[in-house]
C-alpha beads as a LAMMPS data file, in Angstrom:
LAMMPS data file: protein, C-alpha beads

357 atoms
356 bonds

1 atom types
1 bond types

-500.0 500.0 xlo xhi
-500.0 500.0 ylo yhi
-500.0 500.0 zlo zhi

Masses

1 110.0

Atoms # bond

1 1 1 217.946 -34.126 344.367
2 1 1 215.351 -35.275 341.355
3 1 1 213.107 -32.974 342.585
4 1 1 215.665 -30.248 343.071
5 1 1 217.413 -30.951 339.357
6 1 1 214.360 -30.157 337.609
7 1 1 212.953 -27.053 339.388
8 1 1 216.717 -25.832 338.433
9 1 1 215.979 -26.751 334.762
10 1 1 212.914 -25.763 334.632
11 1 1 213.576 -22.413 336.063
12 1 1 216.741 -21.979 333.707
13 1 1 214.021 -22.884 330.810
14 1 1 212.151 -19.714 331.837
15 1 1 214.961 -17.493 332.063
16 1 1 216.655 -19.274 328.363
17 1 1 212.916 -18.187 326.926
18 1 1 212.653 -15.223 328.412
19 1 1 215.987 -14.131 327.117
20 1 1 215.004 -15.406 323.604
21 1 1 211.636 -13.579 324.002
22 1 1 213.328 -10.307 325.301
23 1 1 215.971 -10.489 322.356
24 1 1 213.837 -11.196 319.877
25 1 1 211.688 -8.044 320.384
26 1 1 215.383 -5.943 320.272
27 1 1 216.129 -7.275 317.363
28 1 1 212.280 -6.533 316.043
29 1 1 212.626 -2.616 317.291
30 1 1 216.466 -2.126 315.141
31 1 1 215.094 -4.160 312.052
32 1 1 212.004 -2.152 311.965
33 1 1 213.637 1.321 313.121
34 1 1 211.253 2.047 315.867
35 1 1 213.140 5.371 316.461
36 1 1 213.103 6.813 312.792
37 1 1 209.246 5.106 312.245
38 1 1 208.676 7.387 315.191
39 1 1 210.000 11.145 313.948
40 1 1 207.492 10.492 311.194
41 1 1 204.442 9.721 313.962
42 1 1 205.511 12.516 316.219
43 1 1 205.249 15.337 313.473
44 1 1 201.740 13.495 312.101
45 1 1 200.234 13.846 316.008
46 1 1 202.380 17.943 316.464
47 1 1 199.993 18.810 312.656
48 1 1 197.245 16.729 313.865
49 1 1 196.647 17.308 317.799
50 1 1 195.422 20.235 317.758
51 1 1 192.324 19.748 315.399
52 1 1 191.793 16.428 317.264
53 1 1 190.604 17.906 319.866
54 1 1 189.117 21.418 318.640
55 1 1 186.951 19.287 316.727
56 1 1 186.425 16.536 319.978
57 1 1 185.559 20.390 321.777
58 1 1 183.171 21.555 318.605
59 1 1 180.922 18.458 318.566
60 1 1 180.703 17.742 322.023
61 1 1 178.840 21.492 321.827
62 1 1 177.050 20.808 319.557
63 1 1 174.811 18.177 320.284
64 1 1 175.064 19.974 324.245
65 1 1 177.727 18.831 326.589
66 1 1 180.563 20.967 327.235
67 1 1 183.752 19.627 327.332
68 1 1 185.402 22.412 327.322
69 1 1 186.641 21.797 331.079
70 1 1 187.188 17.875 330.237
71 1 1 189.574 18.790 328.024
72 1 1 191.527 21.460 329.889
73 1 1 192.070 18.846 332.842
74 1 1 192.928 16.617 330.569
75 1 1 195.383 18.287 328.579
76 1 1 197.016 19.970 332.196
77 1 1 197.542 15.995 333.259
78 1 1 199.266 14.901 330.378
79 1 1 200.739 18.009 329.060
80 1 1 203.450 20.261 330.947
81 1 1 201.963 23.788 332.039
82 1 1 203.146 25.926 329.113
83 1 1 201.993 23.777 326.600
84 1 1 198.678 22.388 328.155
85 1 1 198.612 26.735 328.555
86 1 1 199.257 27.315 324.714
87 1 1 196.983 24.109 323.446
88 1 1 193.826 25.083 325.604
89 1 1 194.648 28.783 323.884
90 1 1 194.688 27.985 320.381
91 1 1 192.021 25.620 320.988
92 1 1 189.346 27.972 322.109
93 1 1 190.919 30.146 319.389
94 1 1 190.604 27.847 316.802
95 1 1 187.049 26.523 318.359
96 1 1 185.514 29.993 317.707
97 1 1 186.669 30.760 314.098
98 1 1 186.116 27.334 313.047
99 1 1 182.251 26.703 313.593
100 1 1 180.735 23.496 312.539
101 1 1 179.894 24.752 309.100
102 1 1 180.389 21.496 306.359
103 1 1 183.827 23.140 305.912
104 1 1 184.808 23.550 308.757
105 1 1 184.217 19.974 309.623
106 1 1 185.903 18.117 306.596
107 1 1 188.766 20.429 307.436
108 1 1 189.036 19.380 311.291
109 1 1 188.281 16.049 310.581
110 1 1 190.628 15.404 307.701
111 1 1 193.443 16.806 310.440
112 1 1 192.493 14.347 313.252
113 1 1 192.638 11.708 310.240
114 1 1 196.298 11.820 309.377
115 1 1 197.482 10.914 313.222
116 1 1 195.380 7.558 312.532
117 1 1 196.001 7.523 308.842
118 1 1 200.254 7.308 309.732
119 1 1 199.519 5.051 312.775
120 1 1 197.827 2.994 310.907
121 1 1 200.487 2.087 307.840
122 1 1 203.347 1.950 310.702
123 1 1 201.464 -1.642 312.713
124 1 1 200.904 -2.519 308.934
125 1 1 204.789 -1.944 308.693
126 1 1 205.558 -3.632 311.763
127 1 1 203.379 -6.602 311.542
128 1 1 204.310 -7.080 308.534
129 1 1 201.201 -7.609 306.556
130 1 1 199.971 -9.042 303.164
131 1 1 197.044 -7.850 303.090
132 1 1 197.014 -4.667 300.728
133 1 1 196.616 -1.263 302.997
134 1 1 194.864 0.936 300.685
135 1 1 193.950 4.843 301.098
136 1 1 190.437 3.489 301.244
137 1 1 191.341 1.154 304.283
138 1 1 193.457 3.368 306.359
139 1 1 190.548 6.009 306.546
140 1 1 188.271 3.486 306.937
141 1 1 191.008 2.266 310.213
142 1 1 191.717 5.814 311.312
143 1 1 187.898 6.604 311.364
144 1 1 186.992 3.737 313.406
145 1 1 189.176 4.424 315.935
146 1 1 188.944 8.230 316.029
147 1 1 185.603 7.360 317.384
148 1 1 186.666 5.134 319.615
149 1 1 189.535 7.143 320.721
150 1 1 186.912 10.149 321.326
151 1 1 184.245 7.870 322.679
152 1 1 186.753 6.724 325.363
153 1 1 188.114 10.499 325.854
154 1 1 184.374 11.464 326.496
155 1 1 183.984 9.193 328.908
156 1 1 187.115 9.513 331.159
157 1 1 186.078 13.600 331.246
158 1 1 182.561 12.276 332.210
159 1 1 183.935 9.873 335.308
160 1 1 186.560 12.161 336.152
161 1 1 183.987 15.315 336.611
162 1 1 181.962 12.683 338.660
163 1 1 184.563 11.018 339.770
164 1 1 187.182 13.447 340.523
165 1 1 190.779 12.442 342.864
166 1 1 191.160 14.825 345.212
167 1 1 194.647 15.107 347.378
168 1 1 198.112 14.651 347.604
169 1 1 200.843 11.658 348.260
170 1 1 201.885 8.668 347.356
171 1 1 198.385 7.028 347.668
172 1 1 196.689 9.409 345.866
173 1 1 199.485 9.232 342.762
174 1 1 199.233 5.474 342.969
175 1 1 195.396 5.394 342.817
176 1 1 195.556 8.159 339.666
177 1 1 198.359 6.006 337.281
178 1 1 196.389 3.124 337.346
179 1 1 193.136 4.914 336.882
180 1 1 195.176 6.342 333.660
181 1 1 196.630 3.019 332.977
182 1 1 193.524 1.625 332.639
183 1 1 191.871 4.354 330.297
184 1 1 194.781 4.155 327.623
185 1 1 194.217 0.148 327.847
186 1 1 190.587 0.844 327.072
187 1 1 191.672 3.702 324.365
188 1 1 194.666 1.817 322.467
189 1 1 192.255 -1.890 322.250
190 1 1 190.564 -0.763 319.034
191 1 1 193.739 0.715 317.688
192 1 1 195.655 -2.423 317.846
193 1 1 193.319 -4.610 317.103
194 1 1 191.813 -2.970 313.974
195 1 1 195.592 -1.086 311.861
196 1 1 197.918 -4.726 311.899
197 1 1 195.607 -5.614 309.187
198 1 1 196.347 -9.092 310.381
199 1 1 193.871 -12.176 311.672
200 1 1 194.835 -10.886 315.467
201 1 1 193.079 -11.629 318.248
202 1 1 192.590 -9.835 322.079
203 1 1 194.683 -11.672 323.849
204 1 1 197.424 -11.386 321.097
205 1 1 196.968 -7.400 321.624
206 1 1 196.239 -7.227 324.859
207 1 1 200.307 -7.787 326.290
208 1 1 201.169 -5.108 323.705
209 1 1 198.626 -2.815 324.812
210 1 1 199.129 -2.932 328.570
211 1 1 203.157 -2.116 327.634
212 1 1 202.103 1.108 325.927
213 1 1 199.785 1.809 328.388
214 1 1 202.207 1.582 331.484
215 1 1 204.473 3.018 329.146
216 1 1 202.977 6.094 327.982
217 1 1 201.902 6.666 332.212
218 1 1 205.878 6.400 333.933
219 1 1 206.187 9.134 330.734
220 1 1 204.176 11.613 331.161
221 1 1 205.229 11.713 334.595
222 1 1 209.110 11.196 334.732
223 1 1 208.278 13.957 332.155
224 1 1 206.652 15.995 334.139
225 1 1 209.217 16.399 336.895
226 1 1 211.924 16.625 334.762
227 1 1 210.195 19.447 333.449
228 1 1 209.935 20.487 336.601
229 1 1 213.245 19.839 338.256
230 1 1 215.048 21.366 335.689
231 1 1 212.692 24.825 335.656
232 1 1 211.507 24.978 332.495
233 1 1 208.208 24.545 333.185
234 1 1 208.576 28.843 333.708
235 1 1 209.607 29.446 330.391
236 1 1 206.696 31.500 327.918
237 1 1 209.077 31.052 324.961
238 1 1 207.093 29.797 322.671
239 1 1 210.437 27.861 320.760
240 1 1 210.725 26.388 323.991
241 1 1 207.184 24.864 324.473
242 1 1 207.405 23.384 320.826
243 1 1 210.455 21.313 321.278
244 1 1 208.631 20.141 324.839
245 1 1 205.490 19.540 322.903
246 1 1 207.258 17.436 320.357
247 1 1 209.911 16.087 322.582
248 1 1 206.566 14.333 324.628
249 1 1 205.519 14.072 321.242
250 1 1 208.593 11.580 319.604
251 1 1 209.030 9.302 323.039
252 1 1 205.405 8.983 323.907
253 1 1 205.117 7.445 319.788
254 1 1 208.691 5.257 320.399
255 1 1 206.627 3.395 323.462
256 1 1 203.467 3.008 321.240
257 1 1 205.281 1.544 318.469
258 1 1 207.116 -0.640 320.723
259 1 1 204.082 -2.029 322.180
260 1 1 202.674 -2.553 318.976
261 1 1 206.594 -4.793 318.188
262 1 1 206.340 -6.717 321.369
263 1 1 202.873 -7.696 319.780
264 1 1 204.840 -8.489 316.970
265 1 1 207.493 -10.646 318.408
266 1 1 204.682 -12.473 321.295
267 1 1 202.759 -13.514 318.379
268 1 1 205.752 -14.779 316.273
269 1 1 203.522 -12.194 312.938
270 1 1 207.152 -10.699 312.218
271 1 1 209.518 -12.467 309.628
272 1 1 212.567 -10.002 311.123
273 1 1 212.511 -12.520 314.118
274 1 1 211.013 -16.093 314.734
275 1 1 210.028 -18.115 317.907
276 1 1 207.230 -20.449 319.139
277 1 1 204.537 -18.159 319.651
278 1 1 203.939 -16.979 323.690
279 1 1 200.423 -16.462 322.620
280 1 1 198.415 -17.307 319.409
281 1 1 199.788 -16.204 316.193
282 1 1 202.105 -18.107 314.340
283 1 1 203.498 -21.253 314.984
284 1 1 206.858 -20.961 314.602
285 1 1 206.658 -24.435 312.232
286 1 1 209.347 -27.732 312.146
287 1 1 212.497 -26.859 313.348
288 1 1 215.628 -26.712 310.894
289 1 1 219.316 -27.788 311.812
290 1 1 220.673 -24.868 313.614
291 1 1 224.970 -24.314 312.910
292 1 1 227.182 -22.395 315.004
293 1 1 227.647 -18.906 314.358
294 1 1 231.563 -19.668 313.548
295 1 1 230.463 -22.036 310.951
296 1 1 227.383 -19.387 309.166
297 1 1 230.108 -16.456 309.586
298 1 1 233.023 -19.142 307.501
299 1 1 230.261 -19.948 305.124
300 1 1 228.605 -16.493 304.783
301 1 1 231.693 -15.263 303.793
302 1 1 233.391 -17.793 302.109
303 1 1 230.063 -17.147 299.555
304 1 1 230.480 -13.531 299.439
305 1 1 234.676 -13.887 298.901
306 1 1 233.340 -16.060 295.766
307 1 1 230.615 -13.507 294.376
308 1 1 233.581 -11.099 294.814
309 1 1 235.389 -12.378 292.487
310 1 1 232.698 -11.403 289.740
311 1 1 231.915 -14.908 288.404
312 1 1 229.944 -14.755 284.926
313 1 1 227.291 -16.532 286.714
314 1 1 225.286 -17.089 289.367
315 1 1 223.376 -20.479 289.955
316 1 1 221.591 -21.380 293.199
317 1 1 219.999 -24.964 294.598
318 1 1 216.731 -25.578 296.155
319 1 1 215.908 -28.933 296.976
320 1 1 217.217 -29.884 293.189
321 1 1 215.940 -26.889 291.296
322 1 1 217.836 -24.775 289.680
323 1 1 217.992 -21.105 290.093
324 1 1 220.074 -18.672 287.712
325 1 1 220.802 -14.853 288.313
326 1 1 223.067 -11.900 287.436
327 1 1 226.139 -11.948 289.655
328 1 1 225.403 -9.222 292.305
329 1 1 227.173 -5.887 292.471
330 1 1 227.674 -5.468 296.357
331 1 1 227.961 -8.152 298.408
332 1 1 227.696 -7.296 302.445
333 1 1 227.919 -10.231 305.152
334 1 1 226.202 -8.960 308.530
335 1 1 228.120 -10.397 311.475
336 1 1 227.353 -7.102 314.204
337 1 1 226.789 -9.250 317.169
338 1 1 224.322 -6.165 317.847
339 1 1 226.440 -4.669 321.169
340 1 1 225.494 -7.948 322.737
341 1 1 220.882 -7.142 322.321
342 1 1 220.162 -8.788 319.342
343 1 1 219.744 -12.434 318.561
344 1 1 223.194 -13.280 317.407
345 1 1 221.603 -14.315 313.505
346 1 1 224.129 -13.539 310.536
347 1 1 222.726 -11.830 307.933
348 1 1 223.996 -11.901 303.811
349 1 1 222.743 -9.043 302.157
350 1 1 222.858 -8.711 297.645
351 1 1 222.589 -6.406 295.794
352 1 1 221.670 -5.716 292.245
353 1 1 222.497 -2.598 290.057
354 1 1 219.954 -2.798 286.975
355 1 1 221.064 -1.440 283.620
356 1 1 219.968 1.939 282.221
357 1 1 217.657 1.454 279.581

Bonds

1 1 1 2
2 1 2 3
3 1 3 4
4 1 4 5
5 1 5 6
6 1 6 7
7 1 7 8
8 1 8 9
9 1 9 10
10 1 10 11
11 1 11 12
12 1 12 13
13 1 13 14
14 1 14 15
15 1 15 16
16 1 16 17
17 1 17 18
18 1 18 19
19 1 19 20
20 1 20 21
21 1 21 22
22 1 22 23
23 1 23 24
24 1 24 25
25 1 25 26
26 1 26 27
27 1 27 28
28 1 28 29
29 1 29 30
30 1 30 31
31 1 31 32
32 1 32 33
33 1 33 34
34 1 34 35
35 1 35 36
36 1 36 37
37 1 37 38
38 1 38 39
39 1 39 40
40 1 40 41
41 1 41 42
42 1 42 43
43 1 43 44
44 1 44 45
45 1 45 46
46 1 46 47
47 1 47 48
48 1 48 49
49 1 49 50
50 1 50 51
51 1 51 52
52 1 52 53
53 1 53 54
54 1 54 55
55 1 55 56
56 1 56 57
57 1 57 58
58 1 58 59
59 1 59 60
60 1 60 61
61 1 61 62
62 1 62 63
63 1 63 64
64 1 64 65
65 1 65 66
66 1 66 67
67 1 67 68
68 1 68 69
69 1 69 70
70 1 70 71
71 1 71 72
72 1 72 73
73 1 73 74
74 1 74 75
75 1 75 76
76 1 76 77
77 1 77 78
78 1 78 79
79 1 79 80
80 1 80 81
81 1 81 82
82 1 82 83
83 1 83 84
84 1 84 85
85 1 85 86
86 1 86 87
87 1 87 88
88 1 88 89
89 1 89 90
90 1 90 91
91 1 91 92
92 1 92 93
93 1 93 94
94 1 94 95
95 1 95 96
96 1 96 97
97 1 97 98
98 1 98 99
99 1 99 100
100 1 100 101
101 1 101 102
102 1 102 103
103 1 103 104
104 1 104 105
105 1 105 106
106 1 106 107
107 1 107 108
108 1 108 109
109 1 109 110
110 1 110 111
111 1 111 112
112 1 112 113
113 1 113 114
114 1 114 115
115 1 115 116
116 1 116 117
117 1 117 118
118 1 118 119
119 1 119 120
120 1 120 121
121 1 121 122
122 1 122 123
123 1 123 124
124 1 124 125
125 1 125 126
126 1 126 127
127 1 127 128
128 1 128 129
129 1 129 130
130 1 130 131
131 1 131 132
132 1 132 133
133 1 133 134
134 1 134 135
135 1 135 136
136 1 136 137
137 1 137 138
138 1 138 139
139 1 139 140
140 1 140 141
141 1 141 142
142 1 142 143
143 1 143 144
144 1 144 145
145 1 145 146
146 1 146 147
147 1 147 148
148 1 148 149
149 1 149 150
150 1 150 151
151 1 151 152
152 1 152 153
153 1 153 154
154 1 154 155
155 1 155 156
156 1 156 157
157 1 157 158
158 1 158 159
159 1 159 160
160 1 160 161
161 1 161 162
162 1 162 163
163 1 163 164
164 1 164 165
165 1 165 166
166 1 166 167
167 1 167 168
168 1 168 169
169 1 169 170
170 1 170 171
171 1 171 172
172 1 172 173
173 1 173 174
174 1 174 175
175 1 175 176
176 1 176 177
177 1 177 178
178 1 178 179
179 1 179 180
180 1 180 181
181 1 181 182
182 1 182 183
183 1 183 184
184 1 184 185
185 1 185 186
186 1 186 187
187 1 187 188
188 1 188 189
189 1 189 190
190 1 190 191
191 1 191 192
192 1 192 193
193 1 193 194
194 1 194 195
195 1 195 196
196 1 196 197
197 1 197 198
198 1 198 199
199 1 199 200
200 1 200 201
201 1 201 202
202 1 202 203
203 1 203 204
204 1 204 205
205 1 205 206
206 1 206 207
207 1 207 208
208 1 208 209
209 1 209 210
210 1 210 211
211 1 211 212
212 1 212 213
213 1 213 214
214 1 214 215
215 1 215 216
216 1 216 217
217 1 217 218
218 1 218 219
219 1 219 220
220 1 220 221
221 1 221 222
222 1 222 223
223 1 223 224
224 1 224 225
225 1 225 226
226 1 226 227
227 1 227 228
228 1 228 229
229 1 229 230
230 1 230 231
231 1 231 232
232 1 232 233
233 1 233 234
234 1 234 235
235 1 235 236
236 1 236 237
237 1 237 238
238 1 238 239
239 1 239 240
240 1 240 241
241 1 241 242
242 1 242 243
243 1 243 244
244 1 244 245
245 1 245 246
246 1 246 247
247 1 247 248
248 1 248 249
249 1 249 250
250 1 250 251
251 1 251 252
252 1 252 253
253 1 253 254
254 1 254 255
255 1 255 256
256 1 256 257
257 1 257 258
258 1 258 259
259 1 259 260
260 1 260 261
261 1 261 262
262 1 262 263
263 1 263 264
264 1 264 265
265 1 265 266
266 1 266 267
267 1 267 268
268 1 268 269
269 1 269 270
270 1 270 271
271 1 271 272
272 1 272 273
273 1 273 274
274 1 274 275
275 1 275 276
276 1 276 277
277 1 277 278
278 1 278 279
279 1 279 280
280 1 280 281
281 1 281 282
282 1 282 283
283 1 283 284
284 1 284 285
285 1 285 286
286 1 286 287
287 1 287 288
288 1 288 289
289 1 289 290
290 1 290 291
291 1 291 292
292 1 292 293
293 1 293 294
294 1 294 295
295 1 295 296
296 1 296 297
297 1 297 298
298 1 298 299
299 1 299 300
300 1 300 301
301 1 301 302
302 1 302 303
303 1 303 304
304 1 304 305
305 1 305 306
306 1 306 307
307 1 307 308
308 1 308 309
309 1 309 310
310 1 310 311
311 1 311 312
312 1 312 313
313 1 313 314
314 1 314 315
315 1 315 316
316 1 316 317
317 1 317 318
318 1 318 319
319 1 319 320
320 1 320 321
321 1 321 322
322 1 322 323
323 1 323 324
324 1 324 325
325 1 325 326
326 1 326 327
327 1 327 328
328 1 328 329
329 1 329 330
330 1 330 331
331 1 331 332
332 1 332 333
333 1 333 334
334 1 334 335
335 1 335 336
336 1 336 337
337 1 337 338
338 1 338 339
339 1 339 340
340 1 340 341
341 1 341 342
342 1 342 343
343 1 343 344
344 1 344 345
345 1 345 346
346 1 346 347
347 1 347 348
348 1 348 349
349 1 349 350
350 1 350 351
351 1 351 352
352 1 352 353
353 1 353 354
354 1 354 355
355 1 355 356
356 1 356 357
């Protein structure tokens, strides 16, 4: 009986730990407003996607390596038929007009770096990195990741040309999906390692990379299936194509950012959550005595009521040290249970409005 009870306790402990981690990930995603952040990333991707592909084709043509057919296969594999057709037409037209003059190369490179600068900022925000993420740092990180992305794309196109996956059926689709996940993992790993501007390890960032790679592969498959079933793939409307591309970029950005949030939570590097790290990261530190949710809500509401009575002074005591503050103008107790998906945290928000000079 003792062995059975120990097994049950271990099983319950794993379930509780899994629930704690999942709740922390949801809270991190809500706290960092990933859905809004994904919209910004999608915009940067929308204005940077064409310059990036044009730059890749132009540079490869200059060094004697033709990637036009490979880029066509890549876009058709990831995007819908109408979107890939429009994109390939624009790549061909832009490549013929831009050339590789110094000015043309600079314009294409700057446009390509936009998306990576945006991602660099987003990664640092999610990790809440204390390192200065300057413009020069964004350019350096963006150029490094752009180079690794280009190398990964060239390698994927080369391997796909030499060893094409032919045929149809579930087995072929499964092999293609596994290959896509592997390619995305290799391509994303440098980005997840460099962009946080934190002292992370490869083991720390790998879970988020795998989550993003599998998520993007599944999303691309389901998205193409939805478009084919709904019949939207037959339309030639430019507006419809743009909407499809923006939708694809938005949800792809959301999956990428979710991978970042997973890493930040598993390593306990975000200030929005506090758990024992799963992989490396920052130790939770000394455990403090925790109160029940009801006790916390009652204490914070009592404090809010006293502050709302417009007192003349506001004094806080921390370890016998006194800090005098002006009374806040706005007091809010946030006891929202997050519809069962949060970690049950309670917050007290105080806001001060400065006097106009």
